[in-house]
N, C-alpha and C positions, 0 to 999 in steps of 0.2 A: 083417654082411660089413665087414671093413676092408682097405683097401689104401693104404699109406703114409700112414698115420693119417687119411685121409678116411674117411669113412662112406658106404656106398652104399644106397639103401634102393629098394624099389618102390614106385611111386606111380602112380596114375591112368592106367594103360595104357601107361606109359612103361618102358623096359626097365631104366634105372637111372638115379639121380640122385648128383652128388657134393655132399656137404655142403660149402658153401662158409662159411657163418657164420649169425649168428641174429638175428632182428628182435624188439626187446621197446619197450615204452611206456616214456618217461621217468618218473621218480618224480613230477614235477608233473603228469604226462599229457597235456602239450601238445605233445609231440613223439615222434618214433619213434627208437629209436636201433639202429643197424646196426652190427654187429660182425662184421668179415669176418677169416678166417684168413688171412694174406698167403701161407703156403706152398701153401694150396690155391688161392688165386686166382691166383697164379703158374702153378699148372697147368692153369688152365681153357684152354679153347678161346676163340679169338677170331673178330670176323669185321671186315670192312672196308667202309666206304661208300664211295659214289662221290667224296665230297669229299676221301678218304684218311685219314678219321678211323678208329680202332680201337676197338672195342667188346668186352666179354665180357657174353654174353647170361646173366643169372642170372632165377631165377624165385622167387616166394614165392605160395603157395598163398591164394586171396582168401578162402575160408572160414577156413582158419587166422589169417590176419591180421585178420579181422573178430572173431574170438572175443579176440585180443590186444587189440583196440581195445575191446571190451567189457567187457575184464578178466575173462572166462572163462578164459583163458590167459596165463601170464605171458610167454612166449616162442615163436616159430616159426622154422622154418627158412627160409634163403636156399640156393638148390640150382642147379647147374648140371645140365640134361638131358643124358645120354648116349644118344643114339637108338642 
């Protein structure tokens, strides 16, 4: 499914998730590279903490991230859950 250029997917018992970006290992393998789509990020919902800071809650699957770290996968997704 596609909505305004953003992909939504069914995952782990959640209604839908909005694709926000990708995570991959650096070529040297000593870091993670996070690529966020600015248009998708701008459309994400936010929450505010008691000290007035605003945050965007994003999710990366631990199982998928472990596969990236182990070299079994090249990339995994960064999403925002839509309940």
